[in-house]
Each structure stands twice: as C-alpha cells, then as structure tokens.
C-alpha positions, 0 to 999 in steps of 0.5 A: 478481528485479531487477524493482522496484516504485516506491514514489513511485507510491504513498504516502510516509513521512508516509502510513505514519505516518497509517496507523499512527495510524489503525490504532492509533486514536491521537490525531494531536495526541498521538502515542505515539512508542514505539508508532509507531516499532516498528511503522514499523520493521516496515513498513520491514523488509517493504519491504526484504524485498520489495526495493522501490525508493526506500525511502530516505525511509522509512529516514530517517523510521524512523531519526528515530523510533528516535532520539527513542524512544531519547532517551525511554528514556535518562535526561535528563542535560541535555547536548545533542548539537548534531550529533545534533539537526541530523541528525534532525527534532525531534518538534515539527517532525515533528508539525507537518508531519504535521498539515499533511500530513493537512489537505492529504490530506483536502482532496485526497480531498474534491476528488477525491470531488466529481462531475465532469462527463464523469468521474463525471457524464454528461448523459443524454437518455433517459427513466428506465424506470418502476419500476426497482429501484435496486441499493444497494451498500455504499461501498468504500474504496480500499486504500492501499499499507500496507493491501496490506502488512498483507494481504501480511504476513498471507498470509506469516504463514500460509505453511508453514514448511519445517523441511528444506533444499530444494535445488530451485530455484524459478523464478517470473518476475515478468512472467509472474506479472503477466500471470497475476494480471491474467488471473485478475482479469479472468476473475473480475471481483472477487476477494479478495486471499487468493484470488490465492495458491495453497494452501500457496504457497512464500515465493517465490510469495507475494512474486512474487504480491504484487509483481505486485499492486502493479505492477498497482495502480501501472499502474491496471489493477486497483483494491484496495478495502476494505468498511471501514477495515482490512478485507479487500481485494478486487481488481477490474479497472479496464479491459476485456478489450480494453484491458488487454494494450496498457496492460499492455505499455506500462506495463511498457515505460515502467517498464523504460526 
C-alpha cells in the first residue's frame, strides 16, 4: 500500500502526550516519564506499522522521552554530556511547553464550542408548535486520532492469529475500501467502530479498513464520536448522499496530487 494518511491533518506529538496524561489520569504538573515514555513508544510503533506519513516529530518526541527515562534509570555520576543535552529537549522545557500548549488547546476548544450565527445558530421566524416534546440526546465527544488508534489496537488484538503459512495473496485496494466504508456509514446513519470490520478479518483487512476511516475523518466526510472520554467510538456521516461522492473524489484527488 503506497497510499498514506497525513498525520499533520490530525494531531501532533504534544496532543499524544496530553492524551496519555488524561488516559492515565495523571497530573500534568507531575508527569511520570517512566509511564508515559513506554506507552508513547507503543503508539509510535503502531503509526510505523500503519505506514502513516509525517511521523518524524513523533519519533523525535519518543527519542526525547526514552533518553530522559534512561537517565533516570542510570546512576547519577555527576558528569554531563553537553552534546546529548543539546540534542534533546530538557524535561523542564518540555513540561513548560506542554502546559502552555494545553492552555491554547483548551481556549481553542472553548471558542469553537461557542454558538456562531449562521453556523450553529440560525434566525427563525416560524412560531414554535405547542406541546412539542424536545428530544434529549447525550452529549457526544469528538474522538481524536489517538482514540481511534486505541480502538484499532483493540480490534487488532481480537483478530485471529494464524499458526500456518498462507501462500495466497490477499489484495485489498485502499481506495475501494474507502468507498465501501463511506457507503456503509451513509446507509446506516451511525455505526459502531467495530461494526466496520467483518467477522474474523485478516490483518490486512483490519489495517486497510482503519486507514479508510482515518482518511474519511481527515476529509471530514464522517465524524468520530464518543459518549464518554475513552469510551466506544461511533461514526456518523457529515454530508448527505448527494454530496459525498463529489467531495470524496475531490478530496482524494487533492491528496494524491
């Protein structure tokens, strides 16, 4: 598969750090490098397995965390290697940058959540019908790239392990699978993440399906939601039947150019 999903359209290395801090219920002012470093490396390894594009910054952050974790495990000899210190960001600087990034991220989320006229709020002139029962739906949280990676890892873990060598070649075209996933979500209206994977799927089908989901989320043709933080993920279309084919074709054309 030569088709690649661009990570810069999702989140960056600091977003993954925040995700791990929240998932492990850690205090951002007291980061446990020993816990975060190992889990961070696991996510980066998944990204490398998926052949995702632009993971250089994630690798640099992973190397920085691994370096500081190794320093904590080794006895302090009092000697400093200036070249190594310059190669990696200090924990103090990383901590300061992470806290500042969280402040900007929370401020941006608060601004985006505010109702904007003609986007979330529209002028209405019709009178409200009497005795209309309002439907109450639970608030939905938009799932991040790393929430999707968590769900992907869980599906991959449940996949059957082959104990024999299969000489047949399985061909699954990513572009075809993108169209199939989009059509299925449009047909159902809202689907669970796990329902997009067939029973006893091969590893190739799991990877291709997940990359298809990432691409559709990147193109904003579908939205990924959670009912609660780190909960199960639902996928819903963000466009109608008449719009998705043209938007999908245009989005993929821009991606490949």
